[in-house]
C-alpha atoms as one frame of an Amber mdcrd trajectory, in Angstrom:
protein
  50.877 -57.753  -2.975  49.968 -60.593  -5.109  51.735 -63.829  -4.952  54.312
 -64.437  -8.003  53.583 -68.020  -8.414  51.627 -69.076 -11.531  52.533 -65.727
 -13.192  51.947 -67.268 -16.705  48.332 -67.807 -15.932  47.286 -64.693 -14.155
  47.499 -64.421 -10.330  46.575 -67.162  -7.965  43.585 -66.803  -5.590  44.156
 -64.959  -2.323  44.252 -66.722   0.888  41.248 -65.878   2.841  43.097 -63.808
   5.378  44.200 -61.547   2.456  40.636 -61.093   0.848  39.481 -57.506   1.524
  36.616 -57.415   3.894  34.193 -56.048   1.588  34.526 -59.028  -0.615  34.375
 -61.837   1.562  31.360 -64.255   0.908  29.674 -61.131  -0.695  26.269 -61.925
  -2.004  23.843 -59.369  -3.948  20.230 -59.230  -2.596  17.629 -60.844  -5.083
  16.588 -63.847  -6.517  19.839 -65.973  -7.352  20.212 -68.103 -10.456  23.456
 -69.986 -10.945  26.210 -69.259  -8.217  30.057 -69.652  -8.932  32.946 -69.368
  -6.336  36.389 -67.847  -6.988  38.635 -68.893  -3.675  36.425 -68.034  -0.701
  34.602 -65.360  -2.594  30.885 -66.053  -3.561  29.773 -64.852  -7.130  26.294
 -64.388  -8.406  26.360 -65.180 -12.096  22.538 -64.323 -12.691  20.463 -61.872
 -10.840  17.090 -61.414 -11.713  17.085 -57.821 -10.379  19.807 -57.146 -12.772
  18.190 -58.719 -15.840  14.483 -57.930 -15.135  14.591 -54.533 -12.920  13.981
 -54.228  -9.202  10.860 -55.689  -7.882   7.871 -53.090  -7.439   7.666 -51.537
  -3.849   4.985 -52.370  -1.476   2.131 -49.716  -1.420   3.041 -48.881   2.360
   6.783 -48.350   1.488   6.108 -46.016  -1.470   6.907 -42.257  -1.084   4.001
 -39.939  -0.469   4.609 -38.030  -3.780   4.354 -41.347  -5.784   1.255 -42.817
  -4.319  -1.836 -42.818  -6.755  -3.721 -39.384  -7.083  -7.323 -38.701  -8.208
  -7.566 -36.282 -10.807 -10.481 -33.881 -10.764 -12.131 -32.340 -13.668 -12.878
 -28.571 -13.631 -15.051 -26.081 -15.941 -13.998 -22.454 -16.618 -16.748 -20.148
 -15.614 -17.804 -17.173 -17.702 -15.498 -14.827 -15.615 -12.510 -16.861 -16.120
 -12.519 -18.783 -12.690 -12.618 -22.706 -12.437 -14.938 -24.731 -10.511 -15.552
 -28.357 -10.272 -17.477 -30.090 -13.300 -21.185 -29.863 -12.310 -20.770 -27.186
  -9.603 -21.246 -24.072 -11.586 -20.672 -20.549 -10.132 -23.890 -19.166  -8.300
 -25.291 -16.445 -10.571 -24.896 -13.959  -7.669 -21.339 -14.704  -7.156 -20.650
 -14.246 -10.918 -22.504 -11.072 -11.014 -20.605  -9.568  -8.000 -17.213 -10.718
  -9.772 -18.147  -8.985 -12.895 -19.232  -5.932 -11.108 -15.694  -6.047  -8.894
 -13.880  -6.383 -12.362 -15.721  -3.358 -13.799 -14.753  -1.011 -10.769 -11.332
  -2.297 -10.583 -10.998  -1.270 -14.432 -12.189   2.339 -13.907  -9.130   3.341
 -12.093  -6.863   2.450 -15.161  -8.742   2.714 -18.370 -12.269   3.859 -17.403
 -13.993   1.166 -19.644 -17.303   0.030 -18.261 -19.910  -2.610 -19.395 -22.905
  -0.210 -18.072 -22.996   3.559 -17.316 -21.611   5.246 -14.297 -24.322   6.895
 -12.495 -23.294   9.767  -9.883 -25.295  11.697  -7.530 -24.628  14.416  -4.898
 -25.748  13.661  -1.209 -25.346  15.974   1.717 -24.226  14.387   5.046 -25.096
  15.900   8.183 -24.485  15.552  11.823 -27.434  12.997  11.873 -27.155   9.237
  10.259 -28.920   9.501   7.328 -29.405   6.588   4.407 -27.163   7.237   1.333
 -27.683   3.641  -0.399 -30.714   1.505  -0.254 -29.502  -1.273  -2.635 -32.414
  -3.042  -4.266 -30.374  -5.223  -6.370 -26.662  -6.336  -6.489 -24.560  -3.358
  -7.569 -20.974  -1.719  -7.199 -20.552   1.650  -5.568 -17.762   4.278  -5.419
 -17.980   6.539  -2.695 -15.994  10.099  -2.857 -15.465  12.604  -0.155 -14.488
  15.677  -2.312 -14.325  18.439   0.584 -11.896  21.175  -0.037  -8.542  19.713
  -0.858  -8.506  16.641  -2.955  -5.116  16.656  -4.337  -1.425  16.116  -2.948
  -0.870  19.980  -3.595  -2.106  23.210  -2.137  -1.395  26.800  -2.775  -2.560
  30.207  -1.382  -1.709  33.165   0.448  -0.479  33.511   3.845   0.043  36.976
   4.174  -1.884  39.263   1.678  -0.059  42.509   0.234  -0.500  45.440   2.255
   1.379  48.483   3.590   2.899  47.731   7.103   5.089  49.952   9.602   5.138
  53.260  11.144   1.846  54.712   9.259  -0.300  51.957  10.014   1.297  51.444
  13.752   1.925  47.921  13.207   5.803  47.531  13.047   5.316  43.845  14.418
   2.574  41.270  13.501   1.824  37.727  12.282  -0.592  36.229   9.732  -3.319
  33.842  10.356  -2.714  30.093  11.174  -2.136  27.702   8.162  -2.858  24.036
   8.696   0.045  21.754   7.477  -0.351  18.453   9.252  -0.580  16.468   6.096
   2.172  18.106   4.157   5.956  17.125   3.910   7.169  20.156   1.849   6.645
  23.861   2.111   7.462  26.694  -0.491   7.014  30.337   0.557   7.341  33.445
  -1.396   8.028  36.743   0.031   7.318  39.760  -2.248   8.545  43.226  -1.157
   6.905  45.757  -3.532   7.409  49.023  -1.759   9.790  50.268   1.168  10.431
  53.826   2.583  11.712  55.623   5.855  14.681  53.156   6.217  12.484  50.336
   6.863  14.273  46.965   7.382  11.781  43.975   6.984  12.182  40.642   8.886
   9.703  37.871   8.305   9.923  34.554  10.332   8.347  31.205   9.897   6.890
  30.017  13.113   5.208  26.557  14.247   2.753  25.939  16.900   3.624  24.050
  20.005   0.669  22.063  20.831   1.150  21.615  24.320   1.442  25.486  25.358
  -0.225  26.839  22.507   2.997  29.105  21.794   4.692  29.865  18.443   8.353
  29.021  18.217  10.518  30.429  15.168  11.208  27.778  12.693  13.301  29.467
   9.955  13.877  33.098   8.883  12.484  33.809   5.421  13.889  37.308   5.159
  16.157  39.325   7.459  16.534  42.733   7.561  15.766  43.715   4.092  16.057
  47.116   2.883  14.855  47.153  -0.447  12.108  45.702  -2.881  12.346  42.312
  -4.536  11.028  38.632  -4.007  12.555  35.894  -2.224  12.027  32.159  -2.255
  12.348  29.935   0.620  11.949  26.022   0.915  11.170  24.383   4.178  11.348
  20.331   4.318   9.082  18.167   6.470   6.733  20.900   7.164   4.401  17.827
   8.082   6.153  17.681  11.464   4.194  20.611  12.674   0.271  20.750  12.553
   0.352  24.573  12.030   2.370  27.253  10.716   2.492  31.249  10.529   4.531
  33.994   9.598   5.530  36.740  12.047   6.980  40.000  10.517   9.043  43.122
  12.417   9.937  46.570  10.797  12.490  48.719  12.492  11.164  51.678  11.123
   9.305  53.438   8.054   6.998  51.513   6.000   7.087  48.489   3.562   4.436
  46.521   1.595   4.772  43.122   1.428   3.028  39.841   0.871   3.884  36.126
   1.541   2.528  33.094  -0.711   2.984  29.438  -0.153   2.779  25.933  -2.051
   2.611  22.690  -0.130   3.494  19.431  -1.608   3.591  15.862  -0.843   0.207
  15.950   1.049  -1.507  12.873   2.568  -5.051  11.764   2.142  -7.055  14.295
   3.845  -6.423  17.790   5.218  -5.154  19.663   8.322  -8.756  20.036   9.226
  -8.737  16.386  10.248 -12.021  14.959  11.589 -14.096  17.863  10.800 -13.825
  17.075   7.081 -14.475  13.057   7.690 -17.627  11.342   6.630 -18.369   8.114
   8.613 -19.986   5.294   6.755 -21.842   2.494   8.378 -25.338   0.985   9.331
 -28.638   3.024  10.671 -26.746   3.662  14.060 -23.597   4.702  12.461 -21.623
   7.297  14.693 -18.393   9.495  14.199 -16.866   6.884  16.668 -17.880   3.736
  15.239 -18.177   4.251  11.589 -15.854   3.632   8.820 -14.064   6.964   7.959
 -13.833   8.322   4.565 -11.138  10.872   4.706 -11.061  14.333   2.805 -10.201
  13.535  -0.691 -10.765   9.879  -0.230 -12.650   7.408  -2.247 -13.857   3.833
  -1.569 -15.368   1.109  -3.400 -18.082  -1.001  -1.824 -20.056  -3.973  -3.636
 -23.593  -4.251  -1.790 -26.178  -7.236  -2.487 -29.700  -6.870  -2.403 -31.668
  -5.314   0.338 -28.580  -3.880   2.008 -28.294  -0.195   3.389 -25.501   2.114
   3.840 -25.650   5.311   6.118 -23.313   8.231   6.665 -22.689  10.655   9.284
 -20.086  13.683  10.050 -19.106  16.230  12.286 -20.451  19.027  10.013 -22.415
  19.295   6.936 -20.615  17.999   4.199 -21.041  17.325   0.577 -20.615  13.472
  -0.859 -20.429  11.869  -3.987 -21.977   8.587  -4.884 -21.336   6.720  -8.266
 -23.286   3.462  -8.870 -21.996   1.098 -11.454
């Protein structure tokens, strides 16, 4: 509490023992001009740091992001990239960049700055040269064997009469490779039935360890009349091979089973037998770069570079030059 004496002229100076600690003999850093005093408190009346701004920091005390930095000048190359002034892009690198851009465009707009040259090659079990690049050029290599899409369709069991007359009351279809597919659609069509025949058709999967076939799903069970039935099987890709088995209680029946496989991955269930391997003159099916069934790859070869190919069987291959 302030003393009440001398109230008409404002409060009196505080005794030293009542002055707050942060006001006792306080002095601001900087170059001091004229100094006054109120009681025991020292007051700076003129400070250059407030009038003229703070002093510059020494170089070694400046933050890293405030240190002077040397600005480099760059030039823009014809392909849109930047390089230091006076150091242009090498002609070979500039051409290679242009070829790469052309090859990337083909997947979307099919616009090229020069013609697309294609040729067919037969790859065998012996390594053979497929490209002998005399000049810098880009290539698209395609393995077009059998399936090239993500969907396959066909006949698993052809339409025929089965039963007592043909002495085949039970039987099964050939194996169907489904290692690369995730979905299967099966179509059963019974076009004729007689003699009290009851038809049951079951989808089976192959056990790779024992070689035995196990029932997966019943497509139709005890059917006594003609008609068509559709069955969907998910995650078919869990198995590597499927087939259908049928049984007829008596009489005769004419029926067929068709299929459609969807969501296929690159390649086919034939696996390595449809794969082409790419590399140098000593390329093999063990060390070569695999080009799977239905797969394409882009390569950019500089001058005097050769590319060889080999396979486990005689397979066609397509090479496109840019």
